Each structure stands twice: as C-alpha cells, then as structure tokens.
C-alpha positions in Angstrom: 65.2 -149.9 116.1 62.6 -152.5 115.3 63.3 -155.0 113.3 62.1 -155.0 109.4 60.2 -157.6 108.9 60.6 -158.1 105.7 64.1 -159.3 106.1 63.1 -161.6 109.0 60.5 -163.8 107.1 62.4 -164.1 104.1 65.8 -165.3 106.5 63.3 -168.0 108.3 62.0 -169.3 104.7 65.8 -168.9 103.7 67.3 -170.9 106.8 64.0 -173.5 106.4 64.4 -174.4 102.8 68.4 -175.1 103.8 67.7 -177.0 107.5 65.1 -179.4 105.2 68.0 -180.1 102.2 70.4 -181.2 105.2 68.0 -182.7 107.7 69.5 -186.2 106.6 73.1 -185.5 107.6 71.7 -183.8 111.0 69.8 -187.0 112.0 73.0 -189.7 110.9 75.0 -186.7 113.0 73.1 -187.2 116.3 73.0 -190.8 115.7 76.8 -190.9 114.9 77.7 -188.4 118.0 76.1 -190.3 121.0 77.1 -194.0 119.1 73.3 -195.1 118.9 73.7 -198.9 119.4 71.6 -200.0 115.7 74.4 -197.8 114.0 77.7 -197.0 116.7 80.0 -199.4 114.8 79.2 -198.1 111.0 80.6 -195.1 109.3 79.1 -192.1 108.0 77.7 -193.2 104.4 77.4 -196.7 105.8 74.5 -195.0 108.1 73.1 -193.3 105.7 72.5 -196.0 103.6 71.6 -197.7 106.6 68.8 -195.8 107.9 66.6 -196.0 104.8 66.4 -199.8 105.2 65.7 -200.2 108.8 63.3 -196.9 109.1 62.4 -195.9 105.5 63.0 -193.0 103.9 61.4 -190.8 106.2 63.4 -192.0 109.2 66.4 -189.5 107.8 63.9 -186.5 108.8 63.2 -187.7 112.4 63.2 -184.4 114.3 62.7 -182.1 111.1 59.4 -181.1 112.4 61.0 -179.3 115.4 63.8 -178.3 113.8 61.4 -176.2 111.5 59.4 -174.6 114.3 63.1 -173.9 115.7 64.2 -172.5 112.6 62.1 -169.5 112.3 63.1 -167.7 115.6 66.6 -168.6 115.2 67.7 -167.3 112.4 65.3 -164.1 112.7 67.2 -163.6 116.3 70.4 -164.5 115.4 70.9 -162.1 112.2 68.9 -159.7 113.6 70.9 -159.7 117.1 74.0 -159.5 115.4 73.2 -155.6 113.6 72.3 -154.6 117.2 74.6 -155.8 119.3 77.4 -154.9 116.7 75.9 -151.4 117.1 75.6 -151.3 120.8 79.4 -152.1 121.1 80.8 -149.7 118.4 78.3 -147.1 120.5 79.3 -147.9 124.1 82.4 -149.7 123.5 84.1 -147.8 121.1 85.0 -151.1 119.6 85.0 -151.3 115.1 86.3 -153.2 112.9 87.3 -157.3 113.3 87.2 -157.5 117.1 83.2 -155.8 116.8 81.5 -158.0 114.6 83.9 -161.3 116.3 82.4 -160.1 119.9 78.6 -159.6 117.7 78.5 -162.8 116.4 79.5 -164.3 119.6 76.3 -162.5 121.0 74.1 -163.0 118.9 74.3 -166.8 118.6 74.6 -167.4 122.4 71.3 -165.1 122.1 69.3 -167.2 119.6 70.1 -170.4 121.4 69.0 -169.8 124.5 65.7 -168.2 123.2 65.5 -171.8 121.6 66.8 -174.3 123.3 64.0 -176.4 124.5 63.2 -177.3 121.1 66.8 -178.4 120.2 66.2 -180.5 123.0 62.8 -182.4 121.8 64.4 -182.4 118.3 67.6 -184.4 119.3 65.4 -186.9 121.7 63.2 -187.2 118.4 66.0 -188.2 116.4 68.0 -190.0 118.5 65.0 -192.5 118.6 65.3 -195.1 116.3 62.1 -197.2 114.6 60.3 -200.1 117.1 62.2 -198.2 120.6 59.9 -195.3 120.5 60.2 -193.2 123.5 58.1 -189.8 122.3 55.5 -190.2 120.1 55.7 -186.4 118.9 57.0 -182.6 119.7 54.3 -182.2 122.4 54.5 -185.6 124.0 58.1 -185.0 123.9 58.2 -181.9 126.2 55.3 -183.4 128.6 57.3 -185.9 129.2 60.7 -184.1 129.6 58.8 -181.7 132.0 57.3 -184.5 133.9 60.3 -186.8 134.6 63.5 -184.8 134.1 63.0 -181.8 136.5 60.0 -179.4 134.9 61.5 -176.7 133.1 65.3 -177.0 133.5 65.1 -180.0 132.2 64.7 -178.7 128.6 68.0 -176.9 129.4 70.2 -179.8 129.9 74.0 -179.7 127.9 73.0 -175.5 127.6 76.8 -175.1 128.9 78.8 -176.9 126.7 75.8 -174.8 123.7 76.2 -172.0 125.1 80.1 -172.3 125.3 80.6 -173.8 121.4 78.2 -171.2 120.5 80.6 -168.4 121.2 83.2 -169.6 118.7 81.4 -171.1 116.4 79.1 -167.8 115.6 81.6 -165.8 116.5 84.3 -167.2 114.2 81.6 -167.8 111.3 80.5 -164.0 111.5 84.1 -162.9 111.5 85.3 -165.3 108.9 82.7 -164.2 106.3 83.3 -160.3 107.3 86.9 -160.4 106.9 86.8 -162.2 104.2 84.2 -160.0 102.7 86.4 -157.0 103.3 89.7 -158.1 102.0 88.2 -159.8 99.0 86.5 -156.2 98.2 89.8 -154.2 99.1 92.4 -156.6 97.3 90.3 -157.5 94.3 87.3 -154.9 94.4 86.6 -155.6 90.5 87.2 -158.9 90.3 85.0 -160.2 93.3 82.9 -157.1 94.0 79.6 -155.5 92.3 78.0 -151.8 93.1 75.0 -152.7 95.6 71.6 -152.7 94.2 70.1 -150.6 96.7 73.7 -147.8 97.0 75.4 -147.9 93.6 78.2 -146.2 95.4 78.5 -149.2 98.0 80.7 -152.3 96.9 79.2 -155.6 97.9 80.4 -159.3 96.8 79.5 -160.6 93.8 76.7 -163.9 94.5 79.3 -166.9 93.9 81.8 -165.4 96.2 78.9 -164.7 98.9 78.6 -168.6 98.6 82.3 -169.2 98.8 83.2 -167.1 101.5 79.9 -168.2 103.7 80.9 -172.0 103.3 84.5 -171.2 104.2 83.4 -169.3 107.7 80.9 -172.5 108.5 83.6 -174.9 107.8 86.3 -172.7 110.0 83.7 -172.5 113.3 82.4 -175.6 112.9 86.1 -177.3 113.0 86.8 -175.3 116.2 83.8 -176.0 118.3 82.8 -179.2 117.0 84.2 -181.1 120.3 81.5 -179.1 122.3 78.7 -180.1 120.2 79.4 -183.6 120.5 79.6 -183.1 124.3 75.6 -181.2 123.8 74.5 -183.5 122.5 75.6 -186.6 125.1 74.0 -183.9 127.6 71.0 -183.5 125.9 70.1 -186.8 125.3 70.1 -187.7 129.1 68.6 -190.5 130.6 68.0 -192.4 127.1 71.6 -193.1 127.0 72.9 -196.0 129.2 75.4 -194.1 129.9 74.2 -191.0 131.2 75.2 -190.8 134.6 78.7 -190.4 133.0 77.4 -187.1 130.9 76.4 -185.1 133.9 78.7 -181.8 133.2 80.2 -180.3 130.2 83.8 -181.3 131.2 82.9 -184.8 132.9 81.1 -185.7 129.2 84.1 -184.3 127.2 86.6 -186.5 129.5 83.9 -189.5 128.8 83.9 -189.4 125.2 87.6 -188.7 124.9 88.6 -191.8 127.1 86.0 -194.0 125.6 86.3 -193.1 122.1 89.3 -190.5 121.3 89.4 -188.0 119.1 88.6 -189.0 115.9 85.8 -191.6 116.2 84.8 -189.7 119.9 85.0 -186.2 120.0 85.0 -185.2 116.3 82.6 -188.3 115.0 80.7 -187.1 112.4 82.5 -184.2 111.6 82.7 -184.9 107.8 78.7 -184.5 108.2 78.6 -181.6 109.2 81.1 -180.1 106.9 78.6 -181.3 104.0 75.6 -180.1 106.0 77.2 -177.1 107.5 79.1 -175.4 103.8 75.9 -175.6 101.9 73.8 -174.3 104.5 76.1 -171.1 106.2 76.9 -170.3 102.1 73.0 -170.1 101.8 72.0 -168.2 104.7 75.0 -165.2 104.0 74.2 -165.1 100.7 70.5 -164.5 101.4 70.9 -162.4 104.1 73.5 -159.8 101.9 70.7 -160.2 99.1 68.1 -158.9 101.5 70.1 -155.7 102.9 70.0 -154.8 99.3 66.5 -155.3 98.6 65.1 -153.8 101.6 67.7 -150.8 101.0 69.5 -151.5 104.4 73.1 -150.8 102.6 
C-alpha cells in the first residue's frame, strides 16, 4: 500500500512547527547533557538565560537547520511505518491489541532513527559549539569534516546503539500509552471524551483537547523511561569534540562513566526537566495532528 502524500506533507509541516518552537530547549539540553564547559556549572533556566547573553538569541537555534531537514523524513517515516508495521504484525504474527501497538511503535521509531541518523549527528555537533570556538562552519562543512576525520560513513553512526536501544522503549511506550489512553477513554467515557469522526460518524475519536492531553502524557512517560540512553547517545555522538571522548566509546562504558562521574540526577537525568517542557507540547501536537489528518483524509 502506497503512502498518503497529503498526510505525509502535513505531518512534516506540523513536525517542523513543533520542533522550531522547542529548538532553544533542545540546544540547552545538549549543552547540559554533555557538560559543555561554558555552561556545566549552571542549571536549566540559568543556561537558557546565559546562552543569549554569550551568543545572542540566535545562539538558542544552533543546529536548528539540520533538525528542520531531518524532521521531514523522520516524522513521515515514523508515522507511516507505524501503520504498516501494525498491519504486518497483525497479519503475519496474529498479534493485536496493546502488544501489537507497542511492537509497531518500537519498530517505527527504530526505522525512522536509522534512516535520518547522520542528520541528527550533524545537528548535535553544531548545537554543542559555542561562539568563538566553531569547528564546523555549517551543515555541509560538518558532513565533510565528520566523513574525512572520523572514519568515513561509519562516523555518522557513532552512538547508534544507545539510540536504537533508547528509541525502542521511547517510540513503543509513546504509541502504546497514547493508544491505551485513547481506548480506555472511549470505552469508559465515550460521551465525555469522544465525538464522532469527521469522515465516519460510526467511529468515535477523542476530542481535540483530550488528544492533546493523551499525547502529552504519552511523551512524558516515554521520555522518562528512555532518558539515560539519550544522554549516552549525545555523549557518543559528540565524539572527539569532548575532552573525555576516550571514556565514551561504547554504550555500556558511557553509561558507567556518566554515572560514576556525575551520578543519576546530575548525570543520567541531567536536563530531564527540559525534556518534559519540550516533549509534552511536541508530542501532544504530533499525535493530535496525526489523528485529525486521518479524519480529513478519510483513513478511519
């Protein structure tokens, strides 16, 4: 079955809007996760204030260009792969309900991450740079430098293992939680939480504000579960940029090093509050847009 390009385009635009809104939070999170020496002594909100003072307000958007390029294929691949994997799992494995949503969500997340990983690598390298210490002059220059200095094509996939391991629970639990909340809500309080679908009055869907709430909750739970692996991924992606890069060569080695040096709160979960601020509106908008477009394009 070929993808619906109208749905893909709308998802990409929605994803870009959501990511641009939260781009300053993403940049600060990367600086804190890898303990950038300019900001490592600061907390979340102190860093948000310090970045514009040191680098100007555009400093909050470093790496955003690469993220915008990445979000188009990433969002489209994730949501369309989710629907395709659901059908394949149900047809060939005979699994349905909560389990097949969890499996399909995990597989969709992994697929999207692998396909767009080089752009994420470049985005992180650009975002970690501080004014006056630029190693990369832009997206194309970063691609060239990583390719020539870090082992060719394989250099773009540094940190892929914690990314894949982390995306499985993140994507899986986000889709699983959203689908479960949706099913329970429509089953327990259909009149309060639901309304007839725009394309099929016989099908109940969640009201928009309920969709937003369920999407936000799904994102928050998934982020909490997978966050230590996100910290590990960022440290490995930054590679030679960090002074302690030789301590972060593998996933297990990096997890141990971060825990031993910084502990749980200031190490493995450093910047988590930013992720809550960032992911709740982002995931709420993404899931709500997805549900609305399914109705507009008569996919129910």
